[in-house]
ZADOPA-445718 format. One line per 10 residues: number of its first residue (from 1); their letters; for each residue x negated, y negated, z of N, C-alpha, C. Coordinates in pm, 1 decimal. Atoms other than C-alpha are relative to their C-alpha. Example, Ala and Ser with C-alpha at 12.3 -4.5 7.8 and 13.67 -1.06 7.14 Angstrom:
2
1 = AS = -89.0/119.0/0.0/-1230.0/450.0/780.0/-90.0/-120.0/0.0  82.0/119.0/-6.0/-1367.0/106.0/714.0/77.0/-109.0/73.0;
***
This chain:
213
1 = XXXXXXXXXX = -13.4/-55.7/-69.0/6649.0/-1732.0/5627.9/-136.5/102.9/22.0  131.6/-6.8/-23.4/6346.0/-1545.0/5784.7/-47.7/174.8/-17.4  15.6/-136.0/52.9/6454.6/-1170.8/5708.9/41.8/13.8/-168.1  -16.4/-23.5/150.6/6427.9/-1097.3/5309.6/94.2/76.4/-37.4  -77.4/-74.8/8.5/6703.1/-966.7/5128.6/-65.0/133.3/-77.3  68.9/-168.4/-0.7/6471.9/-661.5/5027.2/5.2/74.6/53.9  28.2/-75.2/-138.9/6449.3/-564.1/5327.3/157.0/82.9/39.2  -119.1/-37.6/2.3/6816.9/-535.0/5385.6/25.6/89.2/-133.2  -47.7/-154.1/124.3/6861.6/-339.9/5032.4/-40.2/80.5/50.9  57.1/-109.0/-46.1/6631.9/-136.7/5158.4/37.3/99.8/81.7;
11 = XXXXXXXXXX = -67.8/-88.2/-78.7/6794.1/-49.6/5449.9/132.6/41.1/-51.0  -134.4/-40.3/52.7/7140.4/-22.0/5322.0/1.9/80.8/-128.0  51.3/-115.4/89.2/7000.6/199.5/4999.9/-41.1/126.4/76.2  105.4/-122.9/-41.9/6769.3/436.8/5161.1/-14.7/44.5/148.5  -8.0/-66.0/-140.1/6843.9/456.8/5562.1/119.8/73.4/29.2  -73.7/-78.3/-31.2/7033.6/726.6/5713.5/78.1/-83.7/101.9  -77.6/56.2/-134.5/7198.0/517.9/6009.6/-54.9/-150.5/-7.3  6.4/157.7/35.9/7168.8/142.4/5889.3/59.1/-81.8/130.0  -61.3/92.8/-129.5/7361.7/7.1/6210.4/-131.6/-1.7/115.5  109.6/3.8/-87.1/7029.5/130.7/6402.1/-109.9/-142.3/-20.6;
21 = XXXXXXXXXX = 81.5/82.0/10.1/6850.3/-166.8/6233.1/72.5/-125.8/12.2  -98.9/119.5/-32.1/7158.5/-435.5/6226.9/-30.9/4.9/166.2  22.8/53.3/-176.4/7163.5/-378.7/6609.8/-129.7/-12.5/81.1  145.5/81.4/-44.0/6807.4/-397.2/6645.8/-1.7/-133.8/-27.5  -35.7/176.4/18.0/6870.2/-767.4/6466.0/2.1/-39.4/125.5  -55.9/42.4/-123.2/7098.3/-841.9/6712.3/-38.0/-14.5/122.3  63.6/1.9/-145.6/6918.4/-736.4/7033.7/-106.2/-81.0/-36.2  138.4/75.3/9.2/6600.6/-904.3/6892.3/37.6/-152.0/-30.7  -27.2/185.3/30.7/6778.6/-1273.8/6830.7/-33.1/-29.0/-138.9  63.8/36.5/150.4/6685.6/-1220.8/6437.5/185.5/-54.8/-58.0;
31 = XXXXXXXXXX = -182.2/19.6/60.6/7121.8/-1291.6/6381.6/68.1/-131.9/58.3  -37.2/145.0/-51.2/7098.0/-1633.6/6553.2/31.5/-80.0/-74.0  -17.9/127.6/75.8/7057.5/-1848.2/6268.0/104.5/45.2/-92.1  -119.3/-30.8/114.7/7320.1/-1928.0/5986.2/-108.7/33.3/-136.2  -147.8/-86.2/15.0/7383.7/-1732.0/5759.5/14.3/142.2/68.3  21.3/-125.9/-42.5/7270.9/-1395.5/5936.1/126.0/-33.5/135.4  -106.4/10.9/-115.3/7502.8/-1544.7/6246.4/142.7/-8.1/-50.0  -171.3/-15.1/13.9/7855.2/-1492.9/6079.6/-27.3/119.3/45.1  -19.5/-154.6/-31.3/7754.9/-1113.7/6115.4/-18.7/1.5/132.1  31.5/3.0/-139.5/7619.2/-1197.6/6469.5/164.0/-4.1/47.8;
41 = XXXXXXXXXX = -158.2/79.3/-42.0/8029.0/-1357.8/6511.3/102.2/114.5/-20.3  -112.9/-102.0/7.9/8194.6/-1041.6/6433.3/-23.3/103.5/103.1  37.0/-83.7/-121.7/8059.8/-894.9/6774.8/106.9/-70.0/88.1  -85.5/45.6/-108.9/8325.9/-1127.7/6951.5/140.7/-10.2/-74.3  -173.2/-27.1/52.8/8643.6/-1039.9/6699.3/43.2/142.7/79.9  -103.2/-102.3/-53.1/8849.4/-837.0/6892.7/83.2/59.1/-116.2  -76.6/-69.6/92.1/9057.4/-573.6/6734.5/83.5/119.2/86.3  -131.8/-49.2/-72.9/9410.0/-386.3/6843.3/-51.6/136.6/73.4  113.9/-110.0/-51.0/9238.6/-61.5/7049.2/82.5/102.0/-73.2  -58.4/-127.3/80.3/9547.8/132.7/6885.2/-80.6/54.7/-112.4;
51 = XXXXXXXXXX = 58.0/-30.3/173.7/9395.3/106.2/6522.0/-169.5/45.8/35.9  158.7/-46.3/-72.6/9012.0/79.5/6703.6/-46.4/7.0/108.2  84.8/-28.6/-122.1/8911.5/221.3/6951.4/-113.4/-10.3/39.3  150.1/30.8/-14.2/8545.0/143.9/6873.0/-8.9/-97.1/94.8  -23.8/110.7/-70.1/8650.3/-185.6/7001.9/-29.4/-144.2/-129.6  12.1/166.2/92.1/8510.3/-544.7/6814.8/-0.4/43.3/-148.0  35.7/-22.0/114.4/8455.5/-580.8/6481.5/-136.6/46.2/-74.2  126.0/-3.0/67.3/8093.4/-583.6/6453.7/-23.3/186.7/52.6  12.9/-132.5/-41.0/8116.5/-188.4/6626.7/81.7/81.8/-133.8  -37.3/-94.4/140.5/8345.0/-85.7/6338.0/-75.1/-10.2/-136.0;
61 = XXXXXXXXXX = 91.2/9.3/149.5/8147.3/-227.7/6058.0/-141.6/98.5/45.1  147.1/-87.1/-40.3/7820.6/-35.7/6221.2/47.0/141.4/-63.1  -66.9/-107.7/103.2/8057.7/281.1/6177.9/34.7/13.4/-138.9  -46.5/-7.2/165.9/8162.4/204.2/5825.5/-148.8/-27.8/-60.1  83.9/9.4/29.6/7825.2/137.7/5734.0/-112.2/118.8/0.5  74.3/-115.1/-18.0/7668.8/462.7/5880.6/31.1/101.9/-75.1  -106.2/-132.5/17.5/7977.1/677.8/5740.3/-91.8/-40.7/-198.0  -4.8/36.7/172.6/7877.3/478.3/5375.6/-140.5/62.3/-43.5  139.0/-25.2/-33.3/7464.8/566.3/5436.1/10.8/184.6/-47.7  -44.3/-134.5/18.6/7639.6/928.5/5410.0/60.5/33.3/-111.0;
71 = XXXXXXXXXX = -59.6/-41.7/130.4/7819.4/881.2/5128.2/-49.7/-55.1/-160.4  63.8/90.4/94.4/7636.3/633.5/4905.8/-20.1/59.5/-170.1  41.2/-63.3/112.1/7507.9/892.1/4679.8/131.5/41.2/-107.8  -140.4/-41.5/44.7/7895.0/928.6/4537.5/35.0/-103.3/-63.8  -19.7/150.7/61.4/7889.0/557.4/4446.8/-63.3/-47.0/-134.2  96.2/60.3/163.7/7844.2/449.2/4094.8/-84.1/-123.5/20.7  92.7/123.5/14.1/7708.7/107.4/4207.3/-26.9/12.0/187.3  54.9/-37.0/-150.4/7512.6/210.2/4546.5/4.1/-156.8/84.1  47.4/145.4/-66.5/7395.6/-153.0/4603.3/113.3/-89.2/42.3  -96.0/87.6/-8.3/7730.9/-303.6/4574.7/97.7/67.2/108.0;
81 = XXXXXXXXXX = -80.4/-64.7/-73.2/7922.9/-59.6/4756.7/-38.4/12.5/135.2  62.7/18.5/-123.6/7689.4/-85.1/5059.0/38.1/-151.7/46.9  6.3/183.6/-47.0/7710.9/-502.3/5079.9/155.0/-0.1/9.2  -125.8/8.4/-54.7/8074.8/-448.0/5057.6/24.1/74.8/129.6  26.3/-73.7/-129.5/8070.1/-209.2/5372.1/-44.1/-117.0/68.2  106.4/95.6/-109.9/7829.2/-473.2/5537.8/136.0/-88.4/-3.5  -33.8/96.7/5.2/8084.1/-749.6/5439.5/169.7/-10.0/-8.5  -128.7/-6.1/-5.4/8423.5/-598.7/5436.1/109.8/-64.3/97.6  -76.3/26.3/-119.1/8590.8/-745.6/5756.8/-87.2/-168.3/2.0  47.8/130.8/-43.1/8393.2/-1079.6/5732.8/99.9/-110.6/-14.5;
91 = XXXXXXXXXX = -132.2/83.1/7.3/8752.1/-1224.7/5679.3/98.0/-47.0/108.1  -102.8/8.3/-140.1/8850.1/-1125.3/6029.4/-41.4/-122.5/72.7  35.0/94.3/-94.6/8611.2/-1403.6/6164.9/94.3/-172.4/9.8  -126.1/126.6/11.9/8894.3/-1682.3/6068.9/136.8/37.0/-16.0  -144.7/-53.5/-5.2/9191.8/-1475.6/6051.9/31.0/61.0/126.2  -43.5/-92.5/-98.8/9202.7/-1301.3/6367.0/68.0/-99.2/115.1  -74.7/55.6/-101.7/9452.6/-1391.9/6619.6/69.5/60.6/81.1  -80.8/-59.7/-55.6/9617.2/-1268.6/6898.6/155.8/-48.1/20.5  -167.6/8.7/56.7/10021.0/-1268.9/6812.3/94.8/86.6/113.4  -80.9/-77.9/-101.9/10231.5/-1150.0/7105.1/-83.6/117.0/74.0;
101 = XXXXXXXXXX = 73.6/-91.2/-61.9/9988.2/-984.5/7272.0/-68.2/133.0/-90.9  78.8/-93.4/68.1/9853.2/-778.1/6979.2/-146.9/-103.3/-106.9  73.1/46.8/93.4/9533.6/-859.2/6779.0/17.4/10.1/-156.4  -33.8/-48.3/119.2/9591.8/-893.9/6432.1/-103.0/-135.7/-109.8  111.8/85.2/87.8/9392.1/-1031.8/6117.2/41.9/17.8/-123.7  -65.2/-6.6/129.7/9652.0/-1076.4/5842.2/-96.6/-111.3/-125.3  87.1/72.5/142.7/9507.2/-1184.8/5474.2/-163.6/8.4/33.9  131.8/66.4/-29.2/9162.7/-1116.4/5616.3/-100.6/100.8/-141.9  82.5/-65.7/169.1/9079.7/-877.7/5249.7/-14.4/-143.5/-108.1  18.6/105.7/89.4/9185.8/-1222.2/5082.0/-111.0/-71.5/24.4;
111 = XXXXXXXXXX = 70.2/137.1/-35.1/9001.2/-1483.7/5263.6/-168.4/115.4/16.1  127.0/-66.1/9.2/8704.5/-1217.1/5281.7/-85.3/-20.3/-108.1  87.4/-9.6/152.4/8643.1/-1190.5/4934.3/-85.3/-176.1/-50.3  50.1/153.8/30.6/8595.1/-1570.8/4911.6/-135.7/-19.5/95.7  90.2/24.5/-81.5/8416.9/-1614.9/5208.3/-163.8/84.1/9.2  83.9/-64.3/22.0/8170.9/-1324.6/5149.5/-107.2/-26.3/-101.8  76.9/19.3/117.6/8059.2/-1469.2/4824.9/-80.8/-105.9/37.6  30.7/132.7/-32.3/7992.4/-1803.8/4981.6/-156.9/47.7/135.4  69.7/1.8/-96.1/7801.8/-1642.0/5274.6/-138.4/73.4/-80.1  107.5/-49.8/105.6/7594.1/-1427.4/5005.6/-94.5/-77.9/-47.1;
121 = XXXXXXXXXX = 41.7/101.1/42.7/7518.3/-1706.5/4860.9/-122.0/-39.5/37.8  78.5/26.9/-81.2/7362.8/-1840.4/5113.7/-104.8/69.6/67.5  106.2/-60.1/-10.7/7170.1/-1560.1/5181.8/-93.5/-10.8/-85.1  86.2/22.4/110.1/6991.3/-1617.4/4866.3/50.8/75.5/-105.4  -58.6/-50.0/107.9/7198.6/-1390.5/4638.7/41.8/-79.0/-114.1  -69.8/57.5/68.7/7264.0/-1520.0/4322.2/26.9/28.7/-127.2  -44.4/-61.1/136.7/7368.7/-1285.0/4073.3/160.2/5.5/11.2  -123.8/21.8/3.1/7693.3/-1352.7/4004.5/125.3/136.6/-15.5  -81.9/-124.1/5.6/7825.2/-1017.8/3859.7/-17.4/107.0/109.8  -10.0/-62.2/-137.1/7693.5/-856.4/4190.0/69.2/-40.3/77.0;
131 = XXXXXXXXXX = -138.9/73.3/-101.5/7895.8/-1108.4/4384.4/93.6/30.9/-31.7  -84.5/-79.1/34.8/8170.0/-1016.7/4202.4/58.5/109.8/28.3  -29.1/-155.4/4.4/8162.9/-672.6/4214.5/19.9/58.7/175.4  -52.4/14.6/-157.4/8134.2/-713.7/4585.2/110.4/-53.3/70.5  -122.2/84.6/-98.9/8393.1/-959.9/4688.5/134.9/88.2/-83.9  -120.3/-69.7/10.3/8659.2/-724.1/4488.6/-2.1/96.0/26.0  -5.1/-106.8/-60.8/8540.2/-439.9/4657.8/47.6/-52.4/151.0  -53.8/57.6/-142.9/8601.4/-668.4/4970.6/160.0/-37.2/-10.8  -137.0/28.3/60.1/8915.2/-798.2/4815.2/124.5/87.3/23.7  -164.6/-74.4/3.9/9119.4/-492.4/4760.8/-71.3/116.7/120.7;
141 = XXXXXXXXXX = 0.6/-143.1/-66.2/8957.3/-243.0/5035.3/134.0/17.2/138.9  -132.9/-63.2/-44.4/9335.9/-241.6/5211.5/70.8/12.0/-53.6  -103.5/-81.8/93.3/9478.3/-122.6/4936.9/60.1/150.4/-8.1  -3.0/-112.2/-41.9/9463.1/185.6/5031.6/121.3/37.9/67.9  -82.1/13.3/-75.4/9703.0/124.9/5303.9/143.9/-71.8/-75.5  -106.7/52.3/48.9/9915.2/-96.3/5106.7/73.3/63.6/-99.3  -70.0/-81.6/114.9/9961.1/146.8/4802.2/78.9/112.6/71.7  -47.3/-119.0/-55.5/10020.6/452.2/5002.3/121.2/-22.9/61.8  -86.3/42.6/-80.8/10244.2/289.0/5231.1/106.2/-114.6/-38.5  -102.1/40.4/46.2/10441.6/117.8/4971.2/22.4/-213.1/46.7;
151 = XXXXXXXXXX = -22.6/182.4/-48.5/10386.5/-262.0/5119.4/-35.5/-103.8/-116.7  13.5/54.9/120.6/10413.7/-530.5/4901.3/-89.9/-64.4/-46.7  128.1/69.7/51.3/10080.9/-673.4/4904.7/-84.1/68.1/-87.5  73.7/-61.8/83.8/9965.5/-397.0/4701.7/26.7/-12.6/-127.1  9.1/34.1/154.0/9859.3/-454.2/4343.6/-51.4/65.1/-81.2  134.4/-82.9/74.0/9728.6/-128.7/4144.1/-46.3/-48.3/-80.0  22.7/6.9/109.4/9746.7/-260.5/3846.8/-118.2/-68.7/20.7  69.8/121.5/-18.3/9542.1/-582.5/3913.5/-136.4/113.8/92.3  127.1/-82.4/-66.3/9307.2/-356.9/4141.1/-82.8/96.0/-107.9  -4.4/-115.3/59.8/9263.3/-107.9/3897.0/-82.6/-88.1/-147.7;
161 = XXXXXXXXXX = 79.3/97.7/60.2/9118.9/-394.6/3658.7/-98.2/-48.9/64.2  88.2/60.9/-73.2/8899.4/-543.6/3914.5/-99.0/112.7/63.3  69.1/-89.3/-39.7/8729.9/-261.7/4044.8/-14.9/154.2/-51.0  17.3/-93.6/16.5/8564.9/81.4/4030.2/119.1/61.4/96.8  -80.1/-79.1/-81.3/8828.5/343.0/4141.8/-74.7/95.8/121.7  63.2/-94.4/-83.3/8572.9/582.0/4263.9/-46.9/-78.2/126.2  40.2/70.2/-110.3/8412.9/319.4/4475.7/59.3/-45.6/90.3  -89.5/37.6/-108.6/8695.3/174.9/4616.1/51.7/89.5/69.1  -24.0/-93.2/-116.4/8806.0/486.2/4742.9/-99.8/24.4/69.7  97.9/-19.9/-113.4/8455.3/538.3/4880.9/24.6/-80.5/107.6;
171 = XXXXXXXXXX = -48.5/89.5/-110.4/8541.4/201.3/5059.8/102.6/34.6/83.2  -136.8/-44.3/-46.9/8891.2/322.8/5164.7/-62.4/129.5/106.0  44.8/-136.4/-66.8/8697.4/660.2/5307.7/-86.3/-59.2/90.1  84.3/13.0/-123.1/8439.8/509.2/5509.0/63.5/-124.7/85.2  -89.1/106.0/-138.4/8659.4/222.2/5647.8/96.1/51.1/106.5  -79.9/-71.3/-73.0/8879.9/477.3/5738.2/-66.9/119.9/134.0  108.2/-42.2/-64.9/8607.6/680.3/5890.7/-75.2/-64.4/90.4  39.8/78.8/-119.7/8495.8/411.7/6108.0/56.8/-44.4/88.8  -89.0/15.5/-118.2/8694.9/448.2/6403.5/-69.0/42.0/72.7  53.4/-90.5/-125.2/8604.0/553.7/6740.0/118.4/132.1/10.7;
181 = XXXXXXXXXX = -118.5/-85.1/-20.4/8762.9/865.3/6882.9/24.8/131.8/-91.3  -46.2/-77.6/105.8/8803.9/1059.2/6547.5/-35.7/160.3/27.9  9.0/-133.1/-20.2/8827.0/1446.8/6567.2/-35.6/28.3/-187.0  16.7/-69.6/111.7/8694.8/1694.6/6307.0/136.1/1.2/-81.6  -122.0/-14.2/49.0/9057.7/1742.0/6209.6/33.9/-180.7/-74.2  31.0/138.1/83.4/9109.5/1389.8/6146.6/-64.0/-40.9/-79.6  91.9/87.9/111.2/8841.6/1312.4/5949.1/32.4/95.4/-130.3  -33.5/-63.2/114.1/8946.0/1621.6/5735.5/117.7/-51.2/-81.8  -128.4/6.0/49.3/9292.7/1464.0/5692.4/-38.1/-166.5/-64.5  55.0/117.1/45.7/9130.6/1119.3/5606.3/-32.4/44.4/-163.6;
191 = XXXXXXXXXX = 65.1/-50.1/133.1/8930.0/1306.8/5329.4/63.7/24.7/-120.4  -83.6/-39.5/101.5/9228.3/1490.0/5197.0/108.2/-130.2/-75.0  -94.8/112.2/80.3/9419.1/1159.8/5147.1/-57.4/-69.3/-90.8  107.0/77.0/43.5/9130.7/998.3/4982.8/35.5/94.8/-144.0  3.0/-85.7/112.2/9130.4/1316.4/4725.8/129.8/25.6/-81.5  -129.5/-39.1/74.9/9491.6/1316.4/4685.7/41.6/-162.9/-68.3  -31.6/99.0/70.4/9508.3/936.1/4590.5/-91.1/-24.7/-144.1  83.8/55.2/112.9/9230.6/897.1/4352.0/41.2/107.6/-149.6  -30.3/-103.9/97.1/9399.4/1249.4/4194.0/104.8/-77.9/-118.3  -78.8/52.3/48.0/9647.4/1019.7/4073.3/-18.5/-76.8/-97.3;
201 = XXXXXXXXXX = 76.9/78.2/101.8/9449.1/855.0/3839.8/-105.3/71.3/-113.7  41.1/-89.4/105.6/9345.6/1152.6/3636.9/10.0/-46.6/-151.0  26.6/21.0/133.9/9474.5/999.6/3345.4/-74.5/-83.4/-99.6  105.0/122.7/71.6/9246.9/694.2/3329.3/-126.6/80.9/-11.4  115.5/-51.2/19.3/8956.4/963.5/3318.7/-77.7/26.4/137.9  62.1/10.2/-104.9/8893.7/973.3/3649.7/84.1/155.3/93.5  -19.5/-92.7/-39.3/8902.8/1340.4/3836.0/-28.8/3.6/187.3  -5.5/21.0/-155.4/8923.7/1417.8/4217.3/-162.9/-42.0/27.8  131.0/42.6/-92.2/8617.9/1301.5/4445.8/-95.8/118.8/31.6  63.0/-86.3/-35.6/8360.1/1535.0/4496.9/-72.9/-4.8/143.4;
211 = XXX = 99.4/36.7/-122.4/8206.2/1410.5/4803.8/19.4/47.4/154.7  9.6/-69.4/-168.4/8305.6/1598.6/5136.5/35.6/100.9/28.0  -32.8/-173.0/-34.2/8298.5/1913.1/5289.2/8.6/-8.0/147.7;
***
């Protein structure tokens, strides 16, 4: 891999708009070879225009990353948080299908949790604890939807054992904000919903998030 992990880490941890870096890599053809070519494949993965007016998965991930850069100072593990945002929809590559005229990506969170470990190892990342942290954030990144809508896929107890509740809530936040055509009122509603979600876990020693204005 001709791009050093240290370079990617620096962008994820310090840059205000990581999307510019990754879009430049894409345009320069530096994502053409495996393993980084897996990221490039996201450009061809379509999504429902209803839920994702921004278009394909690549566009979504870029928006999510830029939101992550805005909120990363509030993460307890900034590096795992930002890598999880980069990898959170990698499972859509193998799970996205057109069903009855609608794009779906069932189980992309579960599939992505395994696939991101393989991909990151192939990038040269071998820190097992770090890989597991990123994988767990990817695995549970849909749980805000599952829990708040009382869907059977949610497992709150398991989630709380595997992830930092503050950091997974930040993942939820950035994922929700990483959509096109959001008005200020929409963003404020999303932020309020995250505060309300985290407030449920006060008895575990967590208070409200203080990251939004």
